[in-house]
The first five atom37 places (N, CA, C, CB, O) and aatype in JSON, in Angstrom:
{
  "aatype": [12, 10, 10, 9, 1, 6, 9, 12, 18, 4, 11, 14, 7, 11, 19, 1, 15, 10, 19, 6, 11, 13, 19, 0, 12, 15, 11, 10, 15, 6, 11, 15, 7, 12, 7, 11, 12, 1, 19, 12, 16, 3, 10, 15, 0, 6, 1, 18, 17, 16, 19, 19, 15, 6, 12, 6, 19, 7, 15, 10, 11, 0, 13, 6, 6, 12, 13, 5, 7, 12, 7, 5, 15, 6, 15, 3, 5, 11, 6, 13, 6, 2, 9, 12, 11, 7, 18, 8, 3, 10, 19, 3, 8, 7, 1, 1, 6, 9, 18, 11, 9, 6, 0],
  "atom_mask": [
    [1, 1, 1, 1, 1],
    [1, 1, 1, 1, 1],
    [1, 1, 1, 1, 1],
    [1, 1, 1, 1, 1],
    [1, 1, 1, 1, 1],
    [1, 1, 1, 1, 1],
    [1, 1, 1, 1, 1],
    [1, 1, 1, 1, 1],
    [1, 1, 1, 1, 1],
    [1, 1, 1, 1, 1],
    [1, 1, 1, 1, 1],
    [1, 1, 1, 1, 1],
    [1, 1, 1, 0, 1],
    [1, 1, 1, 1, 1],
    [1, 1, 1, 1, 1],
    [1, 1, 1, 1, 1],
    [1, 1, 1, 1, 1],
    [1, 1, 1, 1, 1],
    [1, 1, 1, 1, 1],
    [1, 1, 1, 1, 1],
    [1, 1, 1, 1, 1],
    [1, 1, 1, 1, 1],
    [1, 1, 1, 1, 1],
    [1, 1, 1, 1, 1],
    [1, 1, 1, 1, 1],
    [1, 1, 1, 1, 1],
    [1, 1, 1, 1, 1],
    [1, 1, 1, 1, 1],
    [1, 1, 1, 1, 1],
    [1, 1, 1, 1, 1],
    [1, 1, 1, 1, 1],
    [1, 1, 1, 1, 1],
    [1, 1, 1, 0, 1],
    [1, 1, 1, 1, 1],
    [1, 1, 1, 0, 1],
    [1, 1, 1, 1, 1],
    [1, 1, 1, 1, 1],
    [1, 1, 1, 1, 1],
    [1, 1, 1, 1, 1],
    [1, 1, 1, 1, 1],
    [1, 1, 1, 1, 1],
    [1, 1, 1, 1, 1],
    [1, 1, 1, 1, 1],
    [1, 1, 1, 1, 1],
    [1, 1, 1, 1, 1],
    [1, 1, 1, 1, 1],
    [1, 1, 1, 1, 1],
    [1, 1, 1, 1, 1],
    [1, 1, 1, 1, 1],
    [1, 1, 1, 1, 1],
    [1, 1, 1, 1, 1],
    [1, 1, 1, 1, 1],
    [1, 1, 1, 1, 1],
    [1, 1, 1, 1, 1],
    [1, 1, 1, 1, 1],
    [1, 1, 1, 1, 1],
    [1, 1, 1, 1, 1],
    [1, 1, 1, 0, 1],
    [1, 1, 1, 1, 1],
    [1, 1, 1, 1, 1],
    [1, 1, 1, 1, 1],
    [1, 1, 1, 1, 1],
    [1, 1, 1, 1, 1],
    [1, 1, 1, 1, 1],
    [1, 1, 1, 1, 1],
    [1, 1, 1, 1, 1],
    [1, 1, 1, 1, 1],
    [1, 1, 1, 1, 1],
    [1, 1, 1, 0, 1],
    [1, 1, 1, 1, 1],
    [1, 1, 1, 0, 1],
    [1, 1, 1, 1, 1],
    [1, 1, 1, 1, 1],
    [1, 1, 1, 1, 1],
    [1, 1, 1, 1, 1],
    [1, 1, 1, 1, 1],
    [1, 1, 1, 1, 1],
    [1, 1, 1, 1, 1],
    [1, 1, 1, 1, 1],
    [1, 1, 1, 1, 1],
    [1, 1, 1, 1, 1],
    [1, 1, 1, 1, 1],
    [1, 1, 1, 1, 1],
    [1, 1, 1, 1, 1],
    [1, 1, 1, 1, 1],
    [1, 1, 1, 0, 1],
    [1, 1, 1, 1, 1],
    [1, 1, 1, 1, 1],
    [1, 1, 1, 1, 1],
    [1, 1, 1, 1, 1],
    [1, 1, 1, 1, 1],
    [1, 1, 1, 1, 1],
    [1, 1, 1, 1, 1],
    [1, 1, 1, 0, 1],
    [1, 1, 1, 1, 1],
    [1, 1, 1, 1, 1],
    [1, 1, 1, 1, 1],
    [1, 1, 1, 1, 1],
    [1, 1, 1, 1, 1],
    [1, 1, 1, 1, 1],
    [1, 1, 1, 1, 1],
    [1, 1, 1, 1, 1],
    [1, 1, 1, 1, 1]
  ],
  "atom_positions": [
    [[1.26, -1.68, -0.18], [-0.47, 0.11, -0.12], [0.69, 0.84, 0.0], [-2.18, 0.57, 1.81], [1.73, 0.58, 0.62]],
    [[0.39, 1.75, -0.66], [1.38, 3.44, -1.01], [-0.1, 4.76, -0.49], [1.96, 3.68, -3.71], [-1.31, 4.94, -0.61]],
    [[1.27, 5.42, 0.18], [0.74, 6.83, 0.32], [1.11, 7.87, 0.18], [0.44, 7.08, 1.11], [1.9, 8.43, 0.94]],
    [[0.21, 8.77, -1.67], [0.28, 9.74, -2.46], [0.0, 10.6, -1.39], [-0.51, 9.74, -3.68], [-0.62, 10.23, -0.39]],
    [[0.5, 11.94, -1.61], [0.63, 12.99, -0.56], [0.95, 14.41, -1.53], [2.0, 12.55, 0.66], [2.03, 14.66, -2.08]],
    [[-0.23, 15.2, -1.57], [-0.25, 16.92, -3.22], [-0.02, 17.29, -1.49], [-2.47, 17.91, -4.85], [-0.61, 17.23, -0.41]],
    [[1.26, 17.68, -2.07], [1.57, 18.91, -1.34], [1.83, 20.64, -1.76], [2.64, 18.49, -0.82], [3.03, 20.91, -1.86]],
    [[0.88, 21.82, -2.01], [-0.01, 22.74, -2.52], [0.5, 23.92, -1.97], [-1.46, 22.5, -2.22], [-0.26, 24.48, -1.18]],
    [[1.59, 24.46, -2.16], [1.73, 26.69, -2.22], [0.59, 27.41, -2.02], [2.15, 27.55, -3.9], [1.07, 28.45, -1.57]],
    [[-0.27, 27.53, -2.03], [-1.01, 29.16, -2.67], [-0.3, 30.17, -2.32], [-2.51, 29.65, -2.13], [0.47, 30.46, -1.4]],
    [[-0.89, 30.81, -3.59], [-0.34, 32.48, -3.9], [-2.31, 32.42, -2.58], [-0.23, 33.53, -6.68], [-3.41, 31.88, -2.42]],
    [[-0.99, 33.85, -1.88], [-2.42, 34.46, -0.16], [-3.43, 34.39, -1.01], [-2.45, 36.57, 0.86], [-3.46, 34.51, -2.23]],
    [[-4.47, 34.12, 0.0], [-5.52, 34.41, 0.18], [-6.16, 33.26, -1.13], [0.0, 0.0, 0.0], [-7.08, 33.76, -1.78]],
    [[-5.79, 31.93, -1.51], [-6.46, 31.18, -2.69], [-6.72, 29.86, -2.13], [-5.56, 31.08, -4.06], [-7.31, 28.94, -2.69]],
    [[-6.0, 29.89, -0.52], [-6.04, 28.62, -0.08], [-7.69, 27.84, -0.3], [-5.54, 28.75, 1.5], [-8.05, 26.82, -0.89]],
    [[-8.67, 29.25, 0.78], [-9.94, 28.44, 0.65], [-9.94, 27.18, -0.61], [-11.16, 29.6, 0.33], [-9.49, 26.05, -0.82]],
    [[-10.61, 28.04, -1.14], [-10.78, 28.68, -3.1], [-9.97, 26.9, -3.3], [-9.2, 30.95, -3.98], [-10.84, 26.19, -3.8]],
    [[-8.91, 26.23, -3.1], [-8.42, 25.16, -3.34], [-8.98, 23.95, -2.37], [-7.05, 25.41, -3.32], [-9.19, 22.74, -2.48]],
    [[-9.1, 24.87, -1.42], [-9.42, 23.55, -0.28], [-10.78, 23.14, -1.41], [-10.01, 24.14, 1.96], [-10.85, 22.09, -2.04]],
    [[-11.33, 23.76, -1.43], [-12.78, 23.73, -1.8], [-12.86, 22.87, -3.19], [-13.41, 25.34, -1.98], [-13.91, 22.22, -3.2]],
    [[-12.01, 22.65, -4.45], [-11.28, 22.58, -5.48], [-11.5, 20.95, -4.88], [-9.74, 23.53, -5.69], [-12.36, 20.23, -5.38]],
    [[-10.61, 20.48, -3.73], [-9.89, 18.86, -3.01], [-10.58, 18.31, -2.45], [-8.81, 18.75, -2.01], [-10.36, 17.12, -2.21]],
    [[-11.82, 18.98, -1.96], [-13.21, 18.69, -1.81], [-14.14, 17.89, -2.1], [-13.61, 19.28, -2.06], [-14.92, 17.21, -1.43]],
    [[-13.87, 18.17, -3.92], [-14.77, 18.16, -3.82], [-14.65, 16.74, -5.07], [-15.43, 19.56, -3.83], [-15.44, 15.91, -5.5]],
    [[-12.65, 17.21, -5.37], [-12.14, 15.9, -5.74], [-12.45, 15.32, -4.75], [-10.8, 15.68, -6.08], [-13.65, 15.47, -4.53]],
    [[-11.9, 14.66, -3.95], [-12.93, 14.57, -3.01], [-13.28, 12.5, -3.15], [-14.47, 15.93, -3.62], [-12.82, 11.37, -3.26]],
    [[-14.58, 13.46, -3.03], [-15.95, 12.91, -3.42], [-16.11, 12.51, -4.33], [-16.84, 13.49, -3.42], [-16.72, 11.44, -4.31]],
    [[-15.58, 13.26, -6.17], [-15.43, 12.38, -6.95], [-14.9, 10.85, -7.01], [-14.97, 12.95, -7.48], [-15.12, 9.79, -7.6]],
    [[-13.87, 11.52, -5.82], [-12.65, 9.89, -6.51], [-13.52, 8.94, -5.32], [-9.97, 9.97, -6.05], [-13.57, 7.71, -5.31]],
    [[-14.17, 9.86, -4.34], [-14.4, 8.55, -3.42], [-15.83, 7.89, -4.66], [-15.05, 9.09, -1.21], [-15.64, 6.8, -5.19]],
    [[-16.91, 8.53, -4.93], [-18.23, 7.82, -6.32], [-17.68, 7.36, -7.22], [-19.29, 8.8, -7.2], [-18.23, 6.71, -8.11]],
    [[-16.54, 7.6, -7.16], [-16.24, 6.11, -8.48], [-15.03, 5.18, -8.04], [-15.61, 6.78, -10.35], [-14.44, 4.5, -8.88]],
    [[-14.72, 5.18, -6.75], [-14.38, 3.32, -5.99], [-12.95, 4.76, -5.96], [0.0, 0.0, 0.0], [-11.92, 4.32, -5.44]],
    [[-12.87, 5.74, -6.26], [-11.06, 5.53, -6.01], [-10.46, 6.0, -4.37], [-10.07, 6.78, -7.32], [-9.39, 6.59, -4.16]],
    [[-11.21, 5.67, -3.6], [-10.97, 5.67, -2.57], [-10.66, 7.54, -1.98], [0.0, 0.0, 0.0], [-10.29, 8.49, -2.67]],
    [[-11.16, 7.44, 0.29], [-11.54, 9.07, -0.02], [-9.87, 9.58, 0.35], [-13.09, 9.94, 1.31], [-8.88, 9.01, 0.81]],
    [[-10.18, 10.87, -0.12], [-8.92, 12.18, 0.26], [-8.61, 12.55, 0.82], [-8.71, 13.06, 0.15], [-8.85, 13.7, 0.46]],
    [[-7.89, 12.65, 2.05], [-8.05, 13.76, 3.87], [-7.07, 15.03, 2.95], [-6.73, 12.75, 6.14], [-6.0, 15.14, 2.36]],
    [[-8.44, 15.94, 3.35], [-7.42, 18.15, 2.51], [-7.16, 18.24, 4.33], [-9.38, 20.57, 1.32], [-8.03, 18.17, 5.21]],
    [[-6.2, 18.36, 4.43], [-5.32, 19.97, 5.25], [-4.43, 21.02, 4.85], [-4.42, 19.69, 6.24], [-3.68, 21.1, 3.88]],
    [[-4.78, 22.09, 6.14], [-4.7, 23.48, 5.94], [-3.17, 23.47, 7.03], [-6.34, 24.49, 6.48], [-3.06, 22.65, 7.94]],
    [[-2.33, 24.31, 6.77], [-1.79, 24.04, 7.23], [-2.09, 25.0, 8.4], [-0.88, 23.82, 6.61], [-2.67, 26.02, 8.04]],
    [[-1.69, 24.84, 10.47], [-1.46, 25.43, 11.31], [0.35, 26.26, 11.05], [-1.82, 24.4, 12.45], [0.48, 27.48, 11.03]],
    [[1.03, 25.71, 10.95], [2.64, 25.88, 10.85], [2.84, 25.23, 10.83], [3.49, 26.31, 11.44], [2.66, 24.34, 11.67]],
    [[3.89, 25.15, 8.88], [4.51, 24.99, 8.02], [5.75, 25.69, 7.59], [3.82, 24.99, 7.4], [6.21, 26.69, 8.14]],
    [[6.36, 24.95, 6.32], [7.5, 25.16, 5.97], [7.1, 26.69, 5.56], [8.1, 24.1, 4.93], [7.72, 27.61, 6.09]],
    [[6.19, 26.92, 4.72], [5.23, 27.8, 4.35], [3.99, 28.57, 4.99], [4.87, 27.26, 3.59], [3.45, 28.02, 5.95]],
    [[3.4, 29.99, 4.47], [2.0, 29.93, 4.94], [1.58, 29.64, 3.45], [1.3, 31.38, 5.8], [2.39, 29.56, 2.54]],
    [[-0.34, 29.44, 3.25], [-0.62, 28.87, 2.6], [0.03, 27.67, 2.15], [-0.83, 29.53, 2.06], [0.54, 27.33, 1.08]],
    [[-0.13, 27.11, 3.34], [-0.39, 25.35, 2.12], [-1.66, 24.68, 2.4], [0.92, 23.77, 2.47], [-2.47, 24.66, 3.32]],
    [[-1.44, 23.93, 0.8], [-2.46, 22.66, 1.16], [-2.4, 21.43, 0.89], [-3.52, 22.76, 0.72], [-1.63, 21.17, -0.04]],
    [[-3.36, 19.79, 1.76], [-2.17, 18.81, 1.53], [-3.14, 17.91, 1.58], [-0.81, 18.66, 2.56], [-3.88, 17.54, 2.49]],
    [[-3.0, 17.55, 0.25], [-3.27, 15.61, 0.14], [-2.46, 14.44, 0.46], [-3.44, 15.14, -1.19], [-1.3, 14.04, 0.4]],
    [[-4.08, 13.96, 0.96], [-2.92, 12.06, 1.3], [-4.53, 11.26, 0.75], [-2.15, 11.37, 4.12], [-5.71, 11.38, 1.09]],
    [[-3.76, 10.41, -0.29], [-4.64, 9.63, -0.28], [-3.84, 8.24, -0.35], [-5.61, 9.98, -1.32], [-2.75, 8.42, -0.88]],
    [[-4.07, 6.87, 0.03], [-4.03, 5.34, -0.16], [-3.36, 4.96, -1.5], [-5.53, 4.71, -0.14], [-3.01, 6.08, -1.87]],
    [[-3.18, 4.58, -1.94], [-2.81, 3.3, -3.5], [-2.79, 2.12, -3.33], [-1.4, 3.26, -4.23], [-2.5, 1.93, -2.16]],
    [[-2.89, 1.57, -3.65], [-2.43, 0.11, -3.65], [-1.71, -0.26, -4.52], [0.0, 0.0, 0.0], [-1.43, -1.45, -4.7]],
    [[-1.21, 0.85, -5.33], [0.72, 0.25, -6.6], [0.9, 1.52, -6.92], [0.67, -1.01, -8.64], [0.66, 2.35, -6.04]],
    [[1.08, 1.71, -7.45], [2.15, 2.54, -9.46], [1.16, 2.47, -9.52], [3.39, 1.85, -11.0], [0.32, 3.23, -9.04]],
    [[1.0, 1.43, -10.19], [-0.33, 1.36, -11.32], [-1.24, 1.8, -10.77], [-0.86, 0.07, -11.88], [-1.7, 2.94, -10.84]],
    [[-1.62, 0.85, -10.15], [-3.25, 2.33, -9.69], [-3.74, 3.89, -9.45], [-3.7, 2.24, -8.5], [-4.66, 4.7, -9.51]],
    [[-2.09, 3.59, -9.08], [-2.71, 5.92, -9.35], [-2.37, 6.23, -10.55], [-1.66, 7.56, -8.28], [-3.06, 7.0, -11.22]],
    [[-0.99, 5.56, -11.12], [-1.43, 6.09, -12.48], [-2.53, 5.48, -14.11], [-0.1, 6.27, -12.87], [-2.37, 5.73, -15.31]],
    [[-3.54, 4.66, -13.41], [-4.39, 4.24, -13.67], [-5.79, 5.53, -13.51], [-4.28, 3.01, -12.91], [-6.39, 5.94, -14.5]],
    [[-6.1, 6.0, -12.1], [-6.64, 6.73, -11.67], [-6.2, 8.09, -11.85], [-6.76, 6.36, -10.72], [-6.99, 9.02, -12.02]],
    [[-4.89, 8.21, -11.81], [-4.65, 9.5, -12.91], [-5.45, 10.29, -14.12], [-3.67, 9.12, -13.59], [-6.03, 11.34, -14.38]],
    [[-4.9, 8.62, -14.82], [-6.2, 8.99, -16.34], [-7.49, 8.71, -16.52], [-5.96, 8.35, -17.59], [-8.14, 8.58, -17.56]],
    [[-7.87, 8.61, -15.17], [-9.37, 8.44, -15.42], [-9.73, 6.69, -15.89], [0.0, 0.0, 0.0], [-10.7, 6.54, -16.63]],
    [[-9.3, 6.0, -15.64], [-9.33, 4.84, -15.46], [-10.67, 4.38, -14.23], [-7.83, 4.54, -15.12], [-10.74, 4.88, -13.11]],
    [[-11.65, 3.34, -14.8], [-12.91, 3.8, -14.27], [-13.56, 4.61, -13.86], [0.0, 0.0, 0.0], [-14.03, 4.54, -12.72]],
    [[-13.75, 5.57, -14.64], [-14.86, 6.8, -14.06], [-15.14, 6.95, -15.15], [-14.5, 8.21, -13.25], [-14.23, 7.22, -15.93]],
    [[-16.46, 6.85, -15.65], [-17.23, 7.24, -15.89], [-17.03, 8.98, -16.45], [-17.88, 6.81, -14.9], [-16.76, 10.02, -15.85]],
    [[-17.42, 8.52, -18.3], [-17.12, 10.07, -18.93], [-17.68, 11.39, -17.86], [-18.11, 10.21, -20.6], [-16.91, 12.31, -17.57]],
    [[-19.04, 11.35, -17.34], [-19.65, 12.58, -16.73], [-19.01, 12.32, -15.82], [-21.09, 12.86, -16.51], [-19.32, 13.25, -15.08]],
    [[-18.2, 11.62, -15.18], [-17.08, 11.94, -13.71], [-15.78, 12.87, -14.2], [-16.26, 10.19, -12.98], [-15.35, 13.87, -13.62]],
    [[-15.12, 12.07, -15.79], [-15.02, 12.31, -15.79], [-14.61, 14.23, -16.36], [-15.1, 11.37, -15.54], [-13.61, 14.85, -16.0]],
    [[-15.12, 14.49, -16.8], [-16.08, 15.55, -17.3], [-16.58, 16.56, -15.8], [-17.57, 14.63, -18.14], [-17.15, 17.61, -16.1]],
    [[-16.41, 16.34, -14.37], [-16.96, 16.78, -13.08], [-15.43, 17.16, -12.7], [-17.92, 15.56, -12.04], [-15.0, 18.22, -12.26]],
    [[-14.82, 16.1, -12.97], [-13.48, 16.41, -12.46], [-12.47, 17.51, -13.13], [-12.82, 15.16, -12.49], [-11.7, 18.28, -12.56]],
    [[-12.7, 17.36, -14.43], [-12.35, 18.55, -15.23], [-12.4, 20.07, -15.03], [-12.97, 18.43, -16.12], [-11.53, 20.94, -14.97]],
    [[-14.32, 20.06, -14.94], [-15.03, 21.54, -14.65], [-14.48, 21.27, -13.12], [-17.1, 21.81, -14.97], [-13.45, 21.94, -13.14]],
    [[-14.53, 20.82, -12.09], [-13.87, 21.26, -10.91], [-12.52, 21.76, -10.68], [-13.94, 20.39, -10.19], [-12.34, 22.77, -10.0]],
    [[-11.55, 21.12, -11.19], [-10.18, 21.61, -11.32], [-9.62, 22.63, -12.1], [-9.56, 20.75, -11.62], [-8.46, 23.02, -12.01]],
    [[-11.05, 23.34, -13.35], [-10.79, 23.99, -13.8], [-10.17, 25.27, -13.1], [-11.59, 23.94, -14.4], [-10.59, 25.64, -12.01]],
    [[-8.69, 26.21, -14.05], [-8.15, 27.31, -13.23], [-7.12, 26.53, -11.63], [0.0, 0.0, 0.0], [-6.51, 27.34, -10.93]],
    [[-7.11, 26.03, -11.5], [-6.6, 25.07, -10.14], [-5.5, 26.32, -10.25], [-5.98, 22.93, -10.29], [-5.53, 27.17, -9.37]],
    [[-4.29, 26.47, -11.6], [-3.03, 26.46, -11.98], [-2.84, 28.44, -11.19], [-2.85, 26.01, -14.07], [-1.86, 28.92, -10.61]],
    [[-4.64, 29.32, -11.62], [-4.25, 30.07, -10.7], [-4.66, 30.3, -9.12], [-4.38, 30.95, -11.26], [-5.03, 31.34, -8.59]],
    [[-4.45, 28.95, -8.49], [-5.11, 29.2, -7.36], [-3.53, 28.92, -6.05], [-6.7, 27.94, -7.3], [-3.57, 29.17, -4.84]],
    [[-2.09, 28.26, -6.97], [-1.16, 27.7, -6.6], [-0.21, 28.14, -7.65], [-1.4, 26.37, -6.36], [-0.31, 28.0, -8.87]],
    [[1.18, 28.95, -6.63], [2.37, 28.89, -6.57], [3.07, 28.47, -7.05], [2.63, 28.72, -6.0], [3.72, 29.12, -7.88]],
    [[3.42, 26.71, -6.72], [4.2, 25.36, -6.82], [3.63, 23.97, -5.46], [6.1, 25.93, -6.53], [3.25, 23.84, -4.29]],
    [[3.93, 23.19, -6.72], [3.64, 22.15, -5.91], [4.59, 21.0, -5.74], [0.0, 0.0, 0.0], [5.58, 20.9, -6.46]],
    [[4.32, 20.15, -4.8], [4.99, 18.35, -4.92], [4.05, 17.18, -4.1], [6.82, 18.22, -3.98], [3.16, 17.0, -3.26]],
    [[5.39, 16.29, -5.42], [4.31, 15.03, -4.72], [4.77, 14.0, -3.55], [3.89, 13.95, -5.94], [5.56, 13.46, -4.32]],
    [[4.92, 13.36, -2.51], [5.97, 12.99, -2.21], [4.89, 11.51, -2.43], [6.84, 13.63, -0.8], [3.7, 11.53, -2.73]],
    [[5.61, 10.48, -2.21], [5.09, 8.79, -2.41], [5.22, 8.38, -1.63], [5.53, 7.83, -3.21], [5.55, 7.39, -2.3]],
    [[5.42, 7.77, 0.17], [5.96, 6.61, 0.32], [4.87, 4.84, 0.5], [6.82, 7.05, 1.59], [3.73, 4.49, 0.16]],
    [[5.72, 4.35, 1.01], [5.76, 2.73, 1.64], [4.62, 2.36, 2.65], [7.22, 2.46, 2.53], [4.89, 2.1, 3.83]],
    [[3.85, 2.35, 2.37], [3.14, 1.88, 4.22], [3.81, 0.27, 4.84], [0.8, 1.52, 4.11], [3.74, -0.84, 4.32]],
    [[4.43, 0.69, 6.1], [5.16, -0.3, 5.83], [4.29, -0.75, 7.31], [6.98, -0.12, 5.57], [4.24, -1.96, 7.52]],
    [[3.88, -0.2, 7.94], [2.65, -0.91, 9.52], [1.81, 0.61, 9.71], [3.89, -1.51, 11.75], [0.93, 0.73, 10.57]]
  ]
}
């Protein structure tokens, strides 16, 4: 099992908008059978305006398939595109971390 962590550093004043997008994306991914996503904001972090999402996947192959929209209906794919439209305007930069869950 792998833990995928997406760390996004938002532009000032844009955290809430990105959180709303990630929460909507989490609901959609759970509905599509891709698992639940945890969405967090910083109280104390390396930088201000940090949003982190985490989800567990069985393998890198499963993550890649999920990223490509496999298992999603066409309407879910369109909804995902609508949810994430304009998110680049909210984010300064970000990074992904992938961990193997040992216990």
